[in-house]
C-alpha positions as CSV (number, residue, x, y, z in Angstrom):
1,X,69.7,125.4,227.8
2,X,67.9,126.8,230.8
3,X,68.9,130.0,232.4
4,X,70.4,128.4,235.5
5,X,72.6,126.2,233.1
6,X,73.8,129.3,231.3
7,X,74.8,131.0,234.5
8,X,76.5,127.8,235.6
9,X,78.4,127.6,232.3
10,X,79.7,131.1,232.8
11,X,80.8,130.4,236.3
12,X,82.6,127.3,235.1
13,X,84.5,129.5,232.6
14,X,85.3,132.0,235.3
15,X,86.8,129.3,237.6
16,X,88.8,127.8,234.7
17,X,90.2,131.1,233.5
18,X,90.8,132.7,236.9
19,X,88.3,135.5,236.8
20,X,86.0,136.7,239.6
21,X,83.2,138.0,237.4
22,X,82.1,138.5,233.8
23,X,80.3,141.7,232.5
24,X,77.9,141.4,229.6
25,X,76.4,144.6,228.2
26,X,73.6,145.3,225.8
27,X,75.8,146.7,223.0
28,X,77.2,145.2,219.9
29,X,80.6,146.1,218.5
30,X,79.1,149.4,217.3
31,X,77.6,150.4,220.7
32,X,74.1,150.2,219.2
33,X,71.0,150.6,221.3
34,X,69.1,148.1,219.2
35,X,71.1,145.1,218.1
36,X,70.8,142.2,215.6
37,X,69.6,138.8,216.9
38,X,73.2,137.5,216.8
39,X,74.3,140.2,219.2
40,X,71.7,139.8,221.9
41,X,74.2,138.3,224.3
42,X,72.9,139.9,227.5
43,X,69.4,138.7,226.7
44,X,70.7,135.2,226.1
45,X,72.5,135.0,229.4
46,X,69.9,136.8,231.5
47,X,66.6,136.4,229.8
48,X,66.0,140.2,229.9
49,X,65.1,141.5,226.4
50,X,65.1,145.3,227.0
51,X,67.4,147.5,225.0
52,X,69.3,148.9,228.0
53,X,70.9,146.8,230.7
54,X,74.2,145.3,232.0
55,X,74.5,141.7,233.4
56,X,77.2,140.7,235.8
57,X,77.9,137.1,236.8
58,X,80.2,136.2,239.6
59,X,80.8,133.1,241.7
60,X,78.4,134.4,244.3
61,X,75.6,135.9,242.3
62,X,74.1,137.1,239.0
63,X,73.0,140.7,238.7
64,X,71.2,142.9,236.1
65,X,71.3,146.7,236.1
66,X,68.8,148.6,234.0
67,X,67.1,152.0,234.0
68,X,63.6,153.0,235.1
69,X,62.0,152.2,231.7
70,X,62.7,148.5,232.1
71,X,62.8,147.9,235.8
72,X,59.4,146.1,236.0
73,X,60.1,144.2,232.8
74,X,63.5,143.0,234.0
75,X,62.0,141.8,237.3
76,X,59.5,139.8,235.4
77,X,61.9,138.3,232.8
78,X,64.9,137.5,235.0
79,X,64.5,134.3,237.0
80,X,64.6,135.4,240.6
81,X,66.2,132.1,241.6
82,X,69.3,133.2,239.6
83,X,69.2,137.0,239.2
84,X,69.0,140.1,241.3
85,X,67.7,143.2,239.4
86,X,69.0,146.7,240.3
87,X,68.1,150.2,239.1
88,X,70.8,152.6,239.9
89,X,72.2,155.5,237.9
90,X,74.8,155.5,236.5
91,X,74.8,151.8,235.8
92,X,78.5,151.3,235.3
93,X,79.6,152.9,238.6
94,X,77.0,151.1,240.6
95,X,77.9,147.7,239.3
96,X,81.6,148.4,239.8
97,X,80.9,149.4,243.4
98,X,78.8,146.3,243.9
99,X,81.6,144.1,242.6
100,X,84.2,145.7,244.9
101,X,82.0,144.8,247.8
102,X,81.7,141.1,246.8
103,X,84.7,139.7,244.9
104,X,87.9,138.6,246.6
105,X,90.9,140.9,246.9
106,X,93.1,141.5,243.8
107,X,90.4,140.0,241.5
108,X,90.2,140.1,237.7
109,X,86.9,141.0,236.0
110,X,86.4,140.0,232.4
111,X,84.6,141.9,229.6
112,X,84.5,141.6,225.8
113,X,86.3,144.8,224.9
114,X,84.5,145.1,221.5
115,X,81.1,145.3,223.2
116,X,82.1,147.9,225.9
117,X,82.2,151.6,225.1
118,X,85.5,153.3,225.8
119,X,84.0,155.7,228.3
120,X,82.3,152.9,230.2
121,X,85.5,150.8,230.3
122,X,87.4,153.7,231.9
123,X,84.6,154.3,234.5
124,X,84.4,150.7,235.5
125,X,88.1,150.1,235.3
126,X,88.9,153.1,237.6
127,X,86.3,152.1,240.2
128,X,87.6,148.5,240.2
129,X,91.2,149.7,240.4
130,X,90.4,151.8,243.5
131,X,89.1,148.6,245.1
132,X,92.3,146.7,244.2
133,X,90.9,144.9,241.2
134,X,91.5,144.9,237.4
135,X,89.1,145.0,234.4
136,X,90.6,142.7,231.8
137,X,89.6,143.0,228.1
138,X,88.9,139.8,226.3
139,X,89.8,139.2,222.6
140,X,86.7,137.0,222.0
141,X,83.2,136.7,223.5
142,X,82.6,134.2,226.2
143,X,78.9,134.2,225.5
144,X,79.5,133.4,221.8
145,X,81.4,130.3,222.8
146,X,78.6,129.1,225.0
147,X,75.7,130.1,222.7
148,X,75.3,126.9,220.6
149,X,72.3,128.1,218.6
150,X,73.4,131.7,218.1
151,X,71.7,133.2,215.0
152,X,73.8,134.1,211.9
153,X,75.0,137.6,211.4
154,X,72.6,139.7,209.3
155,X,73.3,140.3,205.6
156,X,70.8,142.9,204.3
157,X,71.4,144.8,201.0
158,X,72.5,148.4,201.2
159,X,70.5,150.9,199.2
160,X,71.0,154.6,198.4
161,X,69.1,157.3,200.3
162,X,68.3,159.8,197.6
163,X,69.7,163.3,197.6
164,X,66.2,164.6,197.2
165,X,65.7,163.5,200.8
166,X,69.2,163.8,202.2
167,X,69.9,167.2,200.4
168,X,73.7,167.0,201.2
169,X,76.2,164.7,199.4
170,X,78.6,162.4,201.3
171,X,81.4,164.6,199.9
172,X,79.9,167.7,201.5
173,X,79.3,165.9,204.8
174,X,82.8,164.5,204.9
175,X,84.2,168.0,204.2
176,X,82.3,169.4,207.2
177,X,83.6,166.5,209.4
178,X,87.1,167.4,208.3
179,X,86.6,171.0,209.3
180,X,85.6,169.7,212.8
181,X,88.6,167.4,213.0
182,X,91.0,170.2,212.1
183,X,89.4,172.4,214.7
184,X,90.0,169.7,217.3
185,X,93.6,169.0,216.1
186,X,92.7,165.5,214.8
187,X,93.8,163.9,211.6
188,X,91.3,161.1,211.4
189,X,87.9,160.0,212.8
190,X,86.9,156.4,213.5
191,X,83.1,156.0,213.1
192,X,81.7,152.9,214.8
193,X,78.0,154.0,215.2
194,X,75.8,152.7,212.5
195,X,73.3,155.6,212.3
196,X,76.2,158.0,211.9
197,X,77.6,156.0,209.0
198,X,74.1,155.7,207.3
199,X,73.8,159.5,207.5
200,X,77.3,160.2,206.4
201,X,77.2,158.1,203.3
202,X,73.5,158.6,202.4
203,X,72.9,154.8,202.6
204,X,70.3,152.7,204.3
205,X,69.9,148.9,204.9
206,X,68.2,146.5,207.3
207,X,70.8,144.7,209.4
208,X,69.1,145.6,212.7
209,X,65.3,145.3,213.2
210,X,63.5,148.6,213.0
211,X,66.7,150.5,212.2
212,X,67.7,151.1,208.6
213,X,71.4,150.6,209.1
214,X,74.2,148.3,208.0
215,X,76.9,146.7,210.3
216,X,80.0,148.6,209.2
217,X,82.8,150.9,210.2
218,X,84.1,154.1,208.6
219,X,87.4,155.8,208.9
220,X,87.8,159.4,207.7
221,X,91.6,159.4,207.5
222,X,94.3,161.9,206.4
223,X,95.1,162.6,202.8
224,X,91.4,162.9,201.8
225,X,90.9,159.1,202.3
226,X,87.6,157.7,203.5
227,X,87.3,154.0,204.0
228,X,84.1,152.0,204.5
229,X,84.3,148.6,206.2
230,X,81.5,146.2,205.3
231,X,80.8,142.7,204.2
232,X,81.0,143.1,200.3
233,X,78.0,140.7,199.9
234,X,75.8,143.5,201.1
235,X,76.7,145.8,198.2
236,X,75.2,145.4,194.7
237,X,76.8,147.0,191.6
238,X,74.8,150.2,191.8
239,X,75.8,150.9,195.4
240,X,79.4,150.0,194.7
241,X,79.6,152.4,191.8
242,X,77.8,155.1,193.9
243,X,80.3,154.7,196.7
244,X,83.3,154.8,194.3
245,X,81.8,158.0,192.8
246,X,81.7,159.6,196.2
247,X,85.4,158.8,196.7
248,X,84.7,156.1,199.3
249,X,87.1,153.1,199.4
250,X,85.3,149.9,200.3
251,X,87.2,147.5,202.5
252,X,86.3,144.1,204.0
253,X,84.6,144.4,207.4
254,X,87.4,142.4,209.1
255,X,90.1,144.8,207.7
256,X,89.2,147.4,210.3
257,X,91.8,145.9,212.7
258,X,94.8,146.2,210.4
259,X,93.8,149.7,209.3
260,X,93.5,150.8,212.9
261,X,97.0,149.4,213.4
262,X,98.2,151.3,210.4
263,X,96.9,154.6,211.9
264,X,98.8,153.7,215.1
265,X,102.0,153.0,213.2
266,X,101.6,156.3,211.4
267,X,101.3,158.0,214.8
268,X,98.0,159.6,213.7
269,X,96.0,161.8,215.9
270,X,92.6,160.0,215.9
271,X,89.3,161.3,217.2
272,X,87.1,158.8,218.9
273,X,83.8,159.3,220.7
274,X,84.1,157.6,224.1
275,X,80.4,156.8,224.2
276,X,80.2,155.5,220.6
277,X,83.5,153.7,220.2
278,X,84.5,150.4,221.7
279,X,87.4,149.9,224.2
280,X,88.9,147.4,221.6
281,X,89.1,150.0,218.9
282,X,90.8,152.5,221.3
283,X,93.2,149.8,222.5
284,X,94.2,148.9,218.9
285,X,95.0,152.6,218.3
286,X,96.9,153.3,221.5
287,X,98.7,150.0,222.2
288,X,102.3,150.1,221.1
289,X,102.9,148.3,217.7
290,X,106.3,147.2,216.5
291,X,107.6,149.2,213.6
292,X,108.4,146.9,210.7
293,X,110.2,147.9,207.4
294,X,111.0,145.5,204.6
295,X,109.7,142.5,206.5
296,X,112.1,143.1,209.4
297,X,111.5,144.7,212.7
298,X,113.2,148.1,212.7
299,X,113.1,148.5,216.4
300,X,110.9,150.7,218.5
301,X,107.1,151.0,218.6
302,X,104.5,153.5,217.5
303,X,100.9,154.2,218.5
304,X,98.2,156.7,217.7
305,X,97.2,159.7,219.9
306,X,93.5,159.6,220.9
307,X,91.5,162.7,221.0
308,X,88.3,162.0,222.9
309,X,85.4,164.1,221.8
310,X,81.7,163.9,220.9
311,X,81.6,162.6,217.3
312,X,81.0,165.7,215.1
313,X,78.6,163.7,212.9
314,X,76.2,163.5,215.9
315,X,75.5,167.3,215.8
316,X,75.6,167.5,212.0
317,X,73.0,164.7,211.8
318,X,70.8,166.1,214.5
319,X,70.3,169.5,212.9
320,X,68.0,168.6,210.1
321,X,68.2,170.2,206.7
322,X,65.0,171.8,205.2
323,X,64.5,168.7,203.0
324,X,64.9,166.4,206.0
325,X,62.5,168.5,208.1
326,X,60.0,168.5,205.2
327,X,60.3,164.7,205.0
328,X,59.7,164.3,208.7
329,X,56.7,166.5,208.6
330,X,55.2,164.6,205.6
331,X,55.9,161.2,207.2
332,X,54.2,162.3,210.5
333,X,51.1,163.4,208.7
334,X,50.7,160.1,206.9
335,X,51.5,158.3,210.2
336,X,48.8,160.3,212.0
337,X,46.3,159.2,209.3
338,X,47.2,155.6,210.2
339,X,46.9,156.1,213.9
340,X,43.6,158.0,213.7
341,X,42.2,155.2,211.5
342,X,43.4,152.7,214.1
343,X,41.9,154.5,217.1
344,X,38.6,155.1,215.4
345,X,38.4,151.3,214.5
346,X,39.4,150.3,218.0
347,X,37.0,152.6,219.8
348,X,34.1,151.6,217.6
349,X,34.9,147.9,218.2
350,X,35.2,148.3,222.0
351,X,31.9,150.3,222.2
352,X,29.9,147.1,221.2
353,X,28.7,145.0,224.1
354,X,29.3,141.8,222.1
355,X,32.6,143.0,220.6
356,X,35.1,140.2,219.6
357,X,38.0,139.8,221.9
358,X,41.0,141.8,221.1
359,X,44.3,141.6,222.9
360,X,47.4,143.7,223.0
361,X,49.2,141.8,220.2
362,X,46.2,141.8,217.8
363,X,45.7,145.5,218.5
364,X,49.4,146.1,217.7
365,X,49.1,144.0,214.5
366,X,46.1,146.0,213.4
367,X,47.9,149.3,213.9
368,X,50.8,148.0,211.9
369,X,48.3,147.1,209.1
370,X,47.1,150.6,209.0
371,X,50.6,151.9,208.8
372,X,51.5,149.5,205.9
373,X,48.8,151.2,203.8
374,X,50.7,154.5,204.0
375,X,53.0,155.6,201.1
376,X,56.7,155.1,201.8
377,X,56.2,152.6,204.7
378,X,59.4,150.5,205.3
379,X,58.9,149.0,208.7
380,X,58.1,149.8,212.3
381,X,60.6,151.9,214.1
382,X,60.5,149.8,217.3
383,X,58.3,147.0,218.7
384,X,54.9,148.5,219.4
385,X,54.2,149.0,223.1
386,X,50.6,147.9,223.2
387,X,49.7,147.8,226.9
388,X,46.5,147.5,228.8
389,X,45.9,148.0,232.5
390,X,48.8,147.0,234.7
391,X,51.0,146.3,231.7
392,X,50.9,150.0,230.9
393,X,53.1,150.6,234.0
394,X,55.9,148.6,232.4
395,X,57.3,151.5,230.5
396,X,58.8,149.6,227.6
397,X,56.4,146.6,227.7
398,X,56.4,144.2,224.8
399,X,53.2,142.0,224.4
400,X,53.7,138.4,223.6
401,X,51.2,136.0,222.0
402,X,49.7,133.7,224.6
403,X,50.6,135.8,227.6
404,X,49.4,139.3,226.6
405,X,46.3,140.9,228.2
406,X,42.9,141.3,226.6
407,X,41.7,144.9,226.1
408,X,38.8,145.9,228.3
409,X,36.8,148.8,229.6
410,X,38.0,149.1,233.1
411,X,41.4,150.5,232.7
412,X,43.7,152.5,230.4
413,X,45.2,151.4,227.1
414,X,48.7,152.9,226.3
415,X,50.0,152.5,222.8
416,X,53.5,153.8,222.0
417,X,54.4,153.1,218.3
418,X,56.2,154.4,215.3
419,X,57.3,153.6,211.8
420,X,60.1,154.0,209.3
421,X,59.1,155.8,206.1
422,X,61.4,156.6,203.3
423,X,61.2,160.2,204.2
424,X,61.1,160.1,208.0
425,X,60.9,158.3,211.3
426,X,57.9,158.5,213.6
427,X,57.3,157.9,217.3
428,X,54.0,158.7,219.0
429,X,52.2,157.7,222.2
430,X,48.5,158.0,223.1
431,X,46.6,156.8,226.1
432,X,42.9,155.7,225.8
433,X,40.0,154.6,227.9
434,X,37.1,152.7,226.3
435,X,34.5,153.6,228.9
436,X,34.4,156.0,231.8
437,X,37.8,156.7,233.4
438,X,38.1,157.1,237.2
439,X,38.7,160.6,238.6
440,X,42.2,159.5,239.6
441,X,43.0,158.5,236.0
442,X,41.7,161.8,234.7
443,X,43.7,163.7,237.3
444,X,46.9,161.8,236.4
445,X,46.3,162.1,232.7
446,X,45.7,165.9,232.9
447,X,48.9,166.4,234.9
448,X,50.8,164.6,232.3
449,X,49.1,166.7,229.6
450,X,49.9,169.9,231.4
451,X,53.6,168.9,231.6
452,X,53.5,168.1,227.9
453,X,52.0,171.5,227.1
454,X,54.4,173.4,229.3
455,X,57.4,171.9,227.6
456,X,55.9,172.0,224.1
457,X,55.1,175.7,224.5
458,X,58.4,176.7,226.1
459,X,60.4,179.5,224.7
460,X,64.1,179.4,225.6
461,X,67.4,181.0,224.6
462,X,69.9,179.3,222.3
463,X,72.4,177.3,224.4
464,X,69.7,175.8,226.6
465,X,70.1,172.1,227.3
466,X,67.5,169.4,227.7
467,X,68.4,169.0,231.3
468,X,67.4,172.6,231.9
469,X,64.0,172.1,230.2
470,X,63.1,168.7,231.7
471,X,61.5,170.2,234.9
472,X,58.8,172.0,232.8
473,X,57.3,168.6,232.0
474,X,57.5,167.2,235.5
475,X,56.2,170.2,237.4
476,X,52.5,169.4,237.4
477,X,53.3,165.9,238.5
478,X,55.7,167.0,241.2
479,X,53.0,169.3,242.6
480,X,50.9,166.2,243.4
481,X,54.0,164.1,244.6
482,X,54.1,162.1,241.3
483,X,56.9,161.5,238.8
484,X,58.2,159.2,236.1
485,X,61.4,157.2,235.7
486,X,62.5,158.0,232.2
487,X,63.7,160.8,230.1
488,X,61.3,163.4,228.6
489,X,62.7,163.7,225.1
490,X,65.1,162.3,222.6
491,X,66.0,163.2,219.0
492,X,64.4,161.3,216.2
493,X,66.1,160.3,212.9
494,X,65.2,161.2,209.3
495,X,64.6,157.7,208.1
496,X,67.2,156.6,210.6
497,X,67.2,155.4,214.2
498,X,64.2,156.4,216.3
499,X,66.4,157.4,219.2
500,X,68.9,160.0,218.1
501,X,71.4,162.2,219.9
502,X,73.3,164.1,221.0
503,X,70.4,166.1,222.5
504,X,68.4,164.7,225.3
505,X,65.7,166.1,227.6
506,X,66.3,164.4,230.9
507,X,66.3,164.9,234.6
508,X,69.7,163.4,234.9
509,X,72.7,165.7,234.2
510,X,75.2,164.6,231.5
511,X,78.7,165.5,230.5
512,X,78.8,166.6,227.8
513,X,75.2,167.8,227.6
514,X,74.8,169.4,224.1
515,X,72.3,172.2,223.8
516,X,69.0,172.0,222.0
517,X,69.6,173.7,218.6
518,X,67.6,175.2,215.8
519,X,66.6,172.4,213.4
520,X,66.9,169.5,215.8
521,X,64.0,167.1,216.4
522,X,62.9,165.9,219.8
523,X,60.2,163.8,221.3
524,X,58.2,165.3,224.2
525,X,56.9,162.4,226.3
526,X,56.1,162.9,230.0
527,X,54.2,160.1,231.6
528,X,53.0,158.5,234.9
529,X,53.1,154.8,235.8
530,X,51.3,153.2,238.7
531,X,52.6,149.7,239.3
532,X,49.8,147.1,239.2
533,X,47.2,149.6,237.8
534,X,48.0,151.6,234.7
535,X,50.4,153.7,232.7
536,X,50.0,157.1,231.0
537,X,52.2,158.7,228.4
538,X,51.6,161.5,225.9
539,X,54.2,161.7,223.2
540,X,54.7,164.0,220.2
541,X,57.7,164.6,218.0
542,X,58.5,168.3,217.5
543,X,61.1,170.3,215.5
544,X,63.0,173.1,217.1
545,X,62.2,176.3,215.4
546,X,62.9,180.0,216.0
547,X,60.4,181.6,218.5
548,X,58.7,184.9,217.6
549,X,59.5,187.2,220.6
550,X,59.0,190.8,221.2
551,X,62.6,191.3,222.3
552,X,65.9,189.6,221.6
553,X,68.0,190.1,224.8
554,X,71.6,190.9,223.9
555,X,70.9,189.9,220.3
556,X,70.2,186.4,221.4
557,X,67.9,184.1,219.4
558,X,65.1,182.3,221.2
559,X,63.8,178.9,220.3
560,X,60.6,176.8,220.8
561,X,59.1,173.5,219.7
562,X,56.8,172.9,216.7
563,X,54.9,169.7,217.1
564,X,54.8,167.6,213.9
565,X,52.7,164.7,215.4
566,X,49.0,165.3,214.6
567,X,46.9,162.8,216.6
568,X,44.1,164.1,218.8
569,X,44.3,163.8,222.6
570,X,41.7,161.9,224.6
571,X,39.2,164.5,225.8
572,X,37.4,162.0,228.1
573,X,40.7,161.7,230.1
574,X,41.0,165.4,230.6
575,X,39.9,167.1,233.8
576,X,39.3,170.5,232.3
577,X,39.0,172.3,235.6
578,X,42.7,171.6,236.1
579,X,43.7,173.4,232.9
580,X,44.3,177.1,232.6
581,X,42.7,179.1,229.8
582,X,46.0,179.1,228.0
583,X,46.4,175.4,228.3
584,X,42.8,174.9,227.0
585,X,43.7,177.2,224.1
586,X,46.9,175.1,223.4
587,X,44.8,172.0,223.1
588,X,42.3,173.6,220.8
589,X,45.0,175.1,218.6
590,X,46.8,171.7,218.4
591,X,43.5,170.0,217.5
592,X,42.9,172.5,214.7
593,X,46.2,171.6,213.2
594,X,45.4,167.9,213.5
595,X,42.2,168.4,211.6
596,X,43.8,170.6,208.9
597,X,46.8,168.4,208.4
598,X,45.3,164.9,208.5
599,X,41.7,165.3,207.2
600,X,42.8,165.4,203.5
601,X,44.1,161.8,203.9
602,X,40.9,160.4,205.4
603,X,37.4,159.5,204.4
604,X,34.3,157.9,206.0
605,X,34.3,156.9,209.7
606,X,38.0,157.9,210.4
607,X,37.4,161.4,209.0
608,X,34.2,161.8,211.1
609,X,36.0,160.6,214.2
610,X,38.8,163.1,213.5
611,X,36.3,165.9,213.2
612,X,34.6,165.0,216.4
613,X,37.9,164.6,218.3
614,X,39.2,168.0,217.3
615,X,36.2,170.1,218.3
616,X,36.9,172.7,221.0
617,X,37.7,170.9,224.2
618,X,34.8,172.5,226.1
619,X,32.3,171.1,223.5
620,X,33.8,167.6,223.7
621,X,33.5,167.6,227.5
622,X,30.3,169.5,228.1
623,X,28.5,169.3,224.8
624,X,28.1,171.6,221.8
625,X,26.0,174.1,223.7
626,X,28.6,174.7,226.3
627,X,30.2,178.2,226.7
628,X,33.6,179.3,227.9
629,X,31.9,180.6,231.1
630,X,30.9,177.0,232.0
């Protein structure tokens, strides 16, 4: 079915059912960022494959809203004959405002309530209501009814994440969650988010590409009961016994509805996270249900009381234990060995005048091969962003066989990649040039590097949020009138999802905006993207550690970042005259760590490349006889 036919089919449904528009989001029923193939409904209807975006189809038009990471990609993938692409923040309020200006008075707008977060439903619903319209929750998916070749739901096997890596048992984690519930005046917690469930129960699986999670729900209910809702075919005897030993009751996945209703009938005070719980789950809890006794209606109704709050698992998961931190550090060292080997191989290949052609896809495949040689490798942590030249300006570009670019010597090559290892998750970006970069390229790269250094070296008091820190990374770019359209840092899981909250380093304010805390992980990834020319990004993952300061004002603890990514920076792209002596020293200190950490895992040409690439910066740029005075 061509895209125009998909849009036409949706419009036919709208006319038949009396709706003015249909909203189709990116999320699955668990509000996941990355979803299984069977849940890629927005991609099916719009053609846009990015992980963030919302499609709206009305009688007059078809529209897609996405963020700055995906704007160029969406414009390329969405057929302009059918779709308009918008980049406005926040997405939900802008699409609601657009609809209010287009649809007839007193219109109804449809959405699958299982696929829309509770918070988003309220924002969109309120904006539409002010315009005289209504947001109507659907019981089933319109897209599913039209998607004739929809893939089957995933059915991966669950496996146990060992205590040697997790360090805290499910029973201990659940006890901490109950403490948070009691503090908030809640009796139960509905957990929809898959990474939270994986962390809580110390299990992993493979239902969603690149994410070691299983499609499931969990309810931590009163009376010490914890229920796990999952397709039983995903559990073998060992995992079933393990869960029973942890006091976890396994229920069929589809039983979540009746158990939510039971919580409502018991008038339970239930905590839900409005950003990570669907509108349908909240409706089931809060809708009045008839009270039945002995098979007969007793009369009257009952419903649960909703307590909306950030899921306490988010913060517990984000603050890594010593074992989780150790695992992340070890995984990043092995990952660095793979990336160093790849860069050495690629640069040696590209130096040859008669080198064989290599394109973005084959380069990404080779990098994956190097990672697969590392101990504990499970999978990639996301599709490798292997982008040359103008493609580098597409922030979350995905190369495709047959249409991808060939690598050359005239522009920049940006590679953003990562892996899932049994002891940790990695995410790293490096930007390379295989010949002589232009002065403009060096200037832009150096400004990105300076921003990276400023944030990496920052010392800040406890309680500081990522929004407060974001400007440190943008300052050197702003000084030249440059910027980038994405966040600067996200949490990274411990063999879990590569994008992890609740912390976020971003220019855009959030409510709530949790503070950066001791033990959290964060990427640090400023960039610069010049449409039609090139893209630059420098990304490390760091752990939040206590800073050594001369004073502690009012007894306050100060924090800083400790980078755990150990891949050398590209000296040929650095305009050293733009760096201060402190910044040069930071680069040299970082490179010393790269050499010390990674060299034991390398031999031969990769080891020699690492040694050469971690020499003092002034020697790499001016030669071994250069002095600091130069």
